[in-house]
KOLZALO-618084 format. One record per residue: residue in three letters; x, z, y of N, C-alpha, C, O in turn. Coordinates in steps of 0.02 Angstrom, whole numbers, plus 50000, padded with zeros to 5 digits. Last residue first. Example, Ala and Ser with C-alpha at 12.3 -4.5 7.8 and 13.67 -1.06 7.14 Angstrom:
<"ser",<50642,50354,49888>,<50684,50357,49947>,<50645,50394,50002>,<50670,50402,50057>>
<"ala",<50660,50390,49716>,<50615,50390,49775>,<50660,50390,49835>,<50712,50423,49834>>
***
This chain:
<"lys",<48445,49825,48683>,<48457,49824,48613>,<48414,49872,48576>,<48418,49876,48514>>
<"asn",<48425,49848,48820>,<48386,49799,48792>,<48395,49794,48713>,<48354,49761,48680>>
<"lys",<48528,49940,48856>,<48458,49962,48858>,<48411,49912,48820>,<48361,49934,48792>>
<"ile",<48638,49857,48846>,<48629,49912,48800>,<48560,49939,48799>,<48535,49959,48747>>
<"gln",<48611,49767,48951>,<48615,49743,48880>,<48611,49792,48832>,<48583,49779,48779>>
<"ser",<48622,49847,49065>,<48559,49819,49045>,<48554,49793,48974>,<48502,49797,48942>>
<"thr",<48754,49887,49053>,<48701,49937,49050>,<48634,49906,49030>,<48596,49930,48988>>
<"leu",<48815,49764,49076>,<48827,49797,49019>,<48770,49856,48999>,<48748,49866,48942>>
<"asn",<48763,49741,49214>,<48746,49699,49160>,<48752,49730,49092>,<48706,49726,49052>>
<"glu",<48827,49855,49281>,<48751,49843,49274>,<48728,49803,49221>,<48681,49821,49184>>
<"val",<48961,49818,49261>,<48930,49878,49232>,<48854,49873,49229>,<48823,49886,49178>>
<"met",<48957,49692,49336>,<48972,49696,49265>,<48949,49756,49234>,<48917,49750,49182>>
<"arg",<48928,49740,49470>,<48878,49698,49428>,<48894,49696,49356>,<48848,49698,49316>>
<"ile",<49039,49814,49489>,<48978,49851,49490>,<48927,49808,49448>,<48891,49831,49403>>
<"arg",<49131,49704,49494>,<49137,49757,49442>,<49076,49801,49436>,<49062,49825,49380>>
<"asn",<49084,49632,49605>,<49084,49602,49538>,<49092,49659,49481>,<49060,49656,49429>>
<"phe",<49108,49728,49710>,<49037,49701,49693>,<49038,49671,49620>,<48993,49686,49580>>
<"ser",<49244,49731,49702>,<49200,49791,49696>,<49133,49770,49670>,<49107,49791,49618>>
<"asn",<49280,49599,49740>,<49303,49631,49673>,<49260,49688,49658>,<49239,49694,49600>>
<"ile",<49229,49588,49864>,<49209,49542,49820>,<49223,49572,49747>,<49181,49569,49703>>
<"met",<49300,49697,49933>,<49229,49698,49930>,<49200,49652,49869>,<49156,49672,49832>>
<"cys",<49430,49655,49910>,<49411,49717,49885>,<49329,49717,49881>,<49300,49735,49830>>
<"val",<49432,49540,49991>,<49445,49534,49923>,<49423,49596,49889>,<49396,49588,49834>>
<"leu",<49408,49608,50117>,<49361,49557,50094>,<49370,49543,50016>,<49321,49536,49981>>
<"pro",<49517,49697,50123>,<49452,49728,50118>,<49400,49679,50094>,<49354,49696,50057>>
<"ile",<49615,49592,50141>,<49622,49632,50081>,<49556,49671,50070>,<49537,49678,50012>>
<"leu",<49579,49527,50262>,<49586,49494,50200>,<49578,49537,50140>,<49540,49522,50094>>
<"phe",<49588,49627,50367>,<49525,49590,50356>,<49524,49560,50285>,<49473,49568,50251>>
<"tyr",<49710,49668,50364>,<49665,49722,50360>,<49588,49696,50358>,<49539,49732,50349>>
<"pro",<49782,49549,50375>,<49777,49584,50311>,<49724,49640,50306>,<49699,49656,50252>>
<"phe",<49762,49530,50517>,<49728,49489,50471>,<49731,49523,50403>,<49678,49523,50371>>
<"tyr",<49834,49609,50608>,<49761,49629,50597>,<49734,49595,50532>,<49691,49622,50497>>
<"phe",<49963,49549,50614>,<49955,49620,50601>,<49881,49632,50576>,<49872,49663,50524>>
<"phe",<49930,49420,50656>,<49963,49423,50594>,<49958,49500,50571>,<49950,49512,50511>>
<"ile",<49869,49454,50778>,<49829,49424,50730>,<49855,49426,50659>,<49819,49433,50610>>
<"leu",<49988,49495,50842>,<49932,49542,50833>,<49885,49515,50774>,<49867,49552,50728>>
<"leu",<50058,49374,50847>,<50088,49427,50810>,<50031,49481,50793>,<50028,49508,50737>>
<"asn",<49977,49300,50930>,<49983,49279,50866>,<50017,49336,50819>,<50003,49340,50759>>
<"arg",<49985,49377,51050>,<49921,49368,51018>,<49934,49347,50946>,<49902,49376,50902>>
<"gln",<50126,49358,51074>,<50093,49428,51063>,<50028,49425,51027>,<50015,49463,50980>>
<"ser",<50120,49218,51096>,<50164,49249,51043>,<50144,49317,51030>,<50147,49336,50972>>
<"asn",<50044,49213,51209>,<50020,49181,51148>,<50060,49209,51090>,<50030,49222,51038>>
<"thr",<50031,49375,51299>,<50060,49304,51284>,<50034,49274,51217>,<50006,49309,51175>>
<"leu",<49927,49462,51400>,<49945,49449,51328>,<49968,49378,51312>,<49930,49330,51313>>
<"gly",<49888,49465,51529>,<49960,49496,51512>,<49974,49488,51443>,<50029,49505,51423>>
<"gly",<49719,49480,51495>,<49771,49469,51541>,<49838,49505,51526>,<49841,49565,51512>>
<"his",<49649,49405,51368>,<49671,49470,51381>,<49732,49461,51429>,<49786,49440,51409>>
<"glu",<49508,49308,51322>,<49569,49318,51365>,<49583,49387,51381>,<49540,49425,51404>>
<"asn",<49450,49277,51156>,<49438,49310,51229>,<49506,49315,51258>,<49555,49326,51223>>
<"phe",<49475,49221,51030>,<49427,49189,51077>,<49421,49220,51151>,<49392,49191,51197>>
<"leu",<49561,49311,50958>,<49564,49228,50953>,<49532,49200,51011>,<49560,49155,51042>>
<"leu",<49525,49438,50978>,<49591,49411,50991>,<49598,49344,50998>,<49637,49319,51039>>
<"glu",<49389,49437,50936>,<49407,49460,51009>,<49482,49428,51020>,<49492,49395,51071>>
<"val",<49410,49401,50805>,<49371,49353,50849>,<49390,49376,50925>,<49403,49334,50968>>
<"leu",<49477,49519,50762>,<49511,49457,50753>,<49472,49407,50807>,<49505,49375,50847>>
<"cys",<49377,49620,50783>,<49439,49621,50821>,<49475,49555,50822>,<49500,49534,50874>>
<"thr",<49278,49575,50690>,<49266,49578,50762>,<49330,49581,50806>,<49335,49549,50858>>
<"phe",<49349,49590,50572>,<49330,49523,50593>,<49312,49521,50668>,<49328,49474,50704>>
<"thr",<49346,49730,50570>,<49407,49695,50582>,<49401,49622,50601>,<49440,49594,50640>>
<"thr",<49212,49751,50547>,<49247,49777,50601>,<49308,49739,50620>,<49320,49720,50677>>
<"thr",<49189,49682,50424>,<49153,49668,50482>,<49185,49694,50543>,<49186,49656,50592>>
<"thr",<49279,49744,50333>,<49280,49674,50346>,<49249,49650,50406>,<49274,49604,50439>>
<"val",<49233,49874,50339>,<49298,49861,50372>,<49307,49786,50380>,<49339,49764,50427>>
<"his",<49109,49867,50274>,<49114,49891,50345>,<49174,49864,50375>,<49172,49834,50429>>
<"ser",<49146,49818,50146>,<49095,49783,50185>,<49096,49803,50263>,<49085,49762,50307>>
<"ser",<49234,49926,50107>,<49259,49855,50122>,<49213,49814,50158>,<49236,49774,50199>>
<"tyr",<49145,50040,50100>,<49203,50037,50139>,<49225,49966,50164>,<49232,49949,50223>>
<"ile",<49067,49988,49996>,<49037,50007,50058>,<49089,50009,50112>,<49078,49980,50165>>
<"leu",<49160,49964,49890>,<49116,49910,49912>,<49084,49930,49984>,<49076,49885,50026>>
<"met",<49206,50098,49872>,<49251,50044,49894>,<49214,49986,49920>,<49235,49959,49972>>
<"pro",<49086,50164,49828>,<49118,50183,49892>,<49169,50127,49916>,<49173,50113,49975>>
<"leu",<49082,50090,49705>,<49030,50084,49759>,<49056,50105,49820>,<49050,50068,49868>>
<"arg",<49204,50122,49633>,<49189,50054,49658>,<49135,50047,49705>,<49138,50001,49747>>
<"ile",<49229,50247,49592>,<49251,50233,49659>,<49227,50157,49683>,<49232,50137,49741>>
<"thr",<49191,50267,49459>,<49140,50281,49513>,<49170,50273,49583>,<49136,50291,49631>>
<"ala",<49302,50243,49376>,<49257,50187,49383>,<49206,50203,49443>,<49181,50156,49474>>
<"thr",<49469,50276,49405>,<49400,50304,49409>,<49351,50258,49421>,<49352,50229,49475>>
<"asp",<49608,50269,49391>,<49563,50214,49366>,<49492,50243,49356>,<49461,50234,49303>>
<"lys",<49692,50345,49457>,<49664,50377,49393>,<49616,50326,49358>,<49590,50338,49304>>
<"trp",<49720,50266,49565>,<49778,50292,49525>,<49750,50310,49455>,<49778,50294,49403>>
<"leu",<49593,50259,49619>,<49627,50206,49594>,<49683,50220,49548>,<49692,50186,49498>>
<"gly",<49575,50396,49653>,<49529,50366,49607>,<49557,50300,49580>,<49546,50285,49521>>
<"ile",<49680,50410,49748>,<49677,50456,49689>,<49629,50420,49639>,<49648,50416,49580>>
<"ser",<49626,50328,49846>,<49695,50310,49816>,<49703,50349,49758>,<49736,50323,49713>>
<"val",<49507,50372,49882>,<49507,50315,49845>,<49572,50298,49816>,<49576,50261,49767>>
<"tyr",<49545,50495,49943>,<49500,50498,49890>,<49506,50429,49847>,<49509,50431,49786>>
<"phe",<49623,50452,50049>,<49655,50496,49999>,<49608,50491,49938>,<49634,50484,49882>>
<"phe",<49533,50371,50118>,<49596,50340,50096>,<49628,50385,50039>,<49656,50360,49991>>
<"phe",<49434,50463,50164>,<49423,50410,50115>,<49485,50381,50079>,<49486,50368,50018>>
<"pro",<49502,50525,50264>,<49489,50560,50205>,<49474,50515,50148>,<49497,50526,50092>>
<"leu",<49502,50403,50354>,<49557,50442,50334>,<49549,50482,50275>,<49592,50473,50232>>
<"his",<49364,50370,50376>,<49408,50325,50330>,<49465,50363,50307>,<49481,50360,50248>>
<"ile",<49310,50473,50457>,<49279,50457,50392>,<49328,50415,50345>,<49331,50424,50284>>
<"leu",<49389,50499,50570>,<49346,50549,50541>,<49318,50529,50473>,<49304,50575,50434>>
<"phe",<49465,50382,50593>,<49495,50440,50594>,<49452,50492,50554>,<49478,50526,50509>>
<"glu",<49371,50273,50594>,<49431,50268,50557>,<49462,50333,50541>,<49484,50344,50484>>
<"ile",<49279,50321,50683>,<49251,50311,50614>,<49320,50307,50574>,<49324,50339,50521>>
<"his",<49361,50312,50801>,<49329,50377,50776>,<49301,50373,50708>,<49301,50425,50674>>
<"ala",<49385,50175,50807>,<49440,50225,50792>,<49415,50293,50772>,<49445,50326,50730>>
<"phe",<49257,50123,50841>,<49288,50106,50773>,<49343,50163,50757>,<49345,50191,50703>>
<"gly",<49249,50178,50967>,<49201,50199,50914>,<49226,50183,50847>,<49219,50222,50801>>
<"lys",<49348,50112,51024>,<49355,50182,51024>,<49308,50212,50969>,<49323,50259,50932>>
<"phe",<49294,49984,51018>,<49349,49996,50978>,<49361,50073,50974>,<49384,50096,50922>>
<"trp",<49186,50004,51111>,<49170,49988,51047>,<49225,50000,50995>,<49212,50021,50939>>
<"ile",<49253,50023,51234>,<49221,50079,51200>,<49204,50070,51130>,<49205,50118,51091>>
<"pro",<49421,49959,51230>,<49351,49944,51242>,<49315,50007,51206>,<49340,50036,51158>>
<"ser",<49571,50008,51298>,<49526,50020,51239>,<49455,50005,51255>,<49428,50043,51296>>
<"asn",<49691,49938,51354>,<49632,49953,51384>,<49576,49957,51328>,<49539,49908,51317>>
<"val",<49789,49951,51245>,<49808,49955,51316>,<49745,49976,51359>,<49748,50026,51395>>
<"phe",<49722,49943,51121>,<49751,50003,51137>,<49779,50016,51214>,<49790,50071,51239>>
<"phe",<49679,49817,51117>,<49630,49870,51100>,<49661,49938,51112>,<49624,49988,51113>>
<"pro",<49780,49739,51161>,<49727,49755,51208>,<49677,49807,51187>,<49641,49836,51227>>
<"asp",<49942,49770,51134>,<49878,49763,51093>,<49824,49788,51140>,<49820,49847,51157>>
<"asn",<50078,49754,51160>,<50031,49740,51213>,<49964,49727,51181>,<49930,49679,51199>>
<"phe",<50195,49788,51098>,<50146,49737,51060>,<50092,49723,51109>,<50058,49673,51096>>
<"asn",<50272,49881,51167>,<50303,49828,51126>,<50256,49771,51105>,<50277,49714,51095>>
<"glu",<50184,49963,51234>,<50236,49927,51272>,<50267,49870,51234>,<50286,49819,51262>>
<"thr",<50105,50011,51131>,<50074,49967,51183>,<50125,49932,51224>,<50113,49877,51248>>
<"tyr",<50204,50082,51058>,<50165,50024,51023>,<50131,49975,51081>,<50130,49914,51078>>
<"trp",<50250,50177,51143>,<50294,50129,51120>,<50256,50068,51092>,<50275,50011,51102>>
<"gln",<50126,50243,51166>,<50161,50211,51222>,<50209,50161,51195>,<50211,50105,51220>>
<"asn",<50102,50290,51037>,<50049,50248,51068>,<50085,50210,51130>,<50071,50151,51142>>
<"ile",<50209,50378,51024>,<50201,50325,50972>,<50161,50273,51011>,<50184,50216,51018>>
<"ser",<50190,50467,51127>,<50250,50425,51132>,<50243,50368,51084>,<50267,50313,51098>>
<"lys",<50066,50528,51091>,<50072,50488,51157>,<50133,50445,51153>,<50129,50387,51174>>
<"leu",<50115,50590,50969>,<50068,50534,50969>,<50062,50493,51029>,<50054,50432,51025>>
<"phe",<50204,50690,51028>,<50225,50635,50979>,<50177,50574,50975>,<50197,50516,50976>>
<"asn",<50117,50765,51102>,<50164,50719,51140>,<50187,50660,51088>,<50190,50600,51102>>
<"pro",<49946,50768,51040>,<50012,50794,51049>,<50059,50739,51074>,<50047,50679,51069>>
<"ala",<49796,50742,51130>,<49846,50716,51081>,<49912,50748,51092>,<49932,50755,51149>>
<"leu",<49704,50762,51222>,<49723,50821,51185>,<49781,50807,51132>,<49807,50851,51098>>
<"pro",<49630,50653,51277>,<49697,50682,51314>,<49727,50736,51272>,<49782,50756,51293>>
<"ser",<49661,50584,51114>,<49678,50595,51185>,<49623,50618,51226>,<49567,50600,51209>>
<"leu",<49599,50576,50993>,<49627,50642,51009>,<49642,50647,51083>,<49638,50700,51114>>
<"val",<49565,50447,50974>,<49518,50496,50961>,<49534,50562,50994>,<49491,50599,51019>>
<"leu",<49678,50375,50998>,<49612,50357,51036>,<49565,50411,51026>,<49523,50421,51070>>
<"tyr",<49762,50430,50908>,<49780,50440,50979>,<49709,50423,51018>,<49690,50458,51064>>
<"ser",<49723,50386,50788>,<49707,50457,50802>,<49717,50466,50876>,<49682,50508,50906>>
<"asp",<49780,50262,50772>,<49711,50268,50786>,<49692,50334,50810>,<49646,50339,50851>>
<"leu",<49923,50298,50750>,<49899,50254,50806>,<49827,50265,50828>,<49811,50276,50886>>
<"phe",<49949,50394,50652>,<49993,50386,50712>,<49973,50341,50769>,<49998,50344,50825>>
<"ile",<49842,50389,50561>,<49863,50450,50591>,<49901,50440,50650>,<49887,50474,50699>>
<"thr",<49832,50250,50533>,<49774,50289,50555>,<49794,50357,50589>,<49764,50378,50639>>
<"pro",<49961,50218,50495>,<49932,50194,50560>,<49872,50228,50586>,<49859,50234,50646>>
<"phe",<49953,50296,50366>,<49999,50308,50424>,<49980,50281,50492>,<49982,50318,50542>>
<"ile",<49854,50248,50281>,<49851,50321,50307>,<49899,50326,50368>,<49883,50361,50416>>
<"his",<49884,50127,50238>,<49840,50131,50287>,<49832,50202,50324>,<49810,50211,50380>>
<"thr",<49957,50152,50121>,<49994,50127,50188>,<49952,50132,50238>,<49979,50142,50293>>
<"val",<49858,50181,50036>,<49905,50229,50049>,<49938,50210,50112>,<49946,50253,50155>>
<"phe",<49779,50058,50035>,<49744,50121,50056>,<49798,50174,50076>,<49789,50209,50126>>
<"tyr",<49869,49962,49991>,<49837,49951,50051>,<49812,50020,50076>,<49823,50036,50134>>
<"val",<49904,50014,49867>,<49955,50010,49918>,<49923,50003,49987>,<49946,50032,50036>>
<"phe",<49776,50002,49801>,<49812,50062,49810>,<49861,50063,49866>,<49859,50108,49909>>
<"phe",<49761,49858,49810>,<49714,49899,49840>,<49746,49972,49855>,<49743,49997,49911>>
<"ile",<49867,49821,49726>,<49865,49794,49798>,<49819,49847,49835>,<49840,49875,49886>>
<"leu",<49818,49881,49608>,<49887,49902,49632>,<49891,49876,49707>,<49920,49912,49748>>
<"asp",<49700,49811,49577>,<49699,49884,49602>,<49765,49910,49628>,<49766,49958,49666>>
<"leu",<49761,49686,49552>,<49718,49696,49611>,<49712,49769,49634>,<49716,49788,49692>>
<"pro",<49837,49723,49433>,<49868,49697,49493>,<49824,49699,49558>,<49849,49714,49612>>
<"arg",<49857,49832,49321>,<49793,49811,49358>,<49813,49790,49426>,<49809,49829,49474>>
<"ser",<49963,49891,49275>,<49934,49839,49232>,<49872,49812,49261>,<49838,49772,49229>>
<"thr",<49989,49988,49366>,<50038,49928,49366>,<50005,49877,49323>,<50018,49819,49334>>
<"ile",<49900,50089,49333>,<49886,50048,49392>,<49939,49983,49394>,<49923,49932,49424>>
<"ser",<49858,50104,49160>,<49903,50108,49213>,<49890,50070,49268>,<49866,50014,49257>>
<"thr",<49703,50163,49113>,<49741,50107,49112>,<49796,50114,49171>,<49776,50129,49227>>
<"met",<49644,50295,49020>,<49656,50280,49087>,<49712,50223,49080>,<49762,50233,49045>>
***
């Protein structure tokens, strides 16, 4: 097992997945659990919407609520699984990482396009820019992860093919 500190991209992915657990629990889960959400989640959501005016949380479009359900029900357990796999340098996590990353790159790109090109009443340019700044790493890191995972899978396939042909 190679130390995660000697694998810089994996370290970035590890930090991404571990830190993604918290916004999923404290922000996205509100969209899934409301109106049954506990008061502390309501308070966090209220604070977030009042301070950042995020249109996906202020007046959540149904498609975004669908994304939030996937995030809470599928991605949240995956974050724990993939974090452990990255820590242990488990080769079998690359295909699930590729699948996750291709999905998240697409969904986050949808959110970025919505922020960039659609008008949202009450959203100032500085708020829009801040939200784009918030959302962009959740597009860029999965994009890099997708490319990296694909390349690692192809490398294993090529090695397997070479061994079979000997």
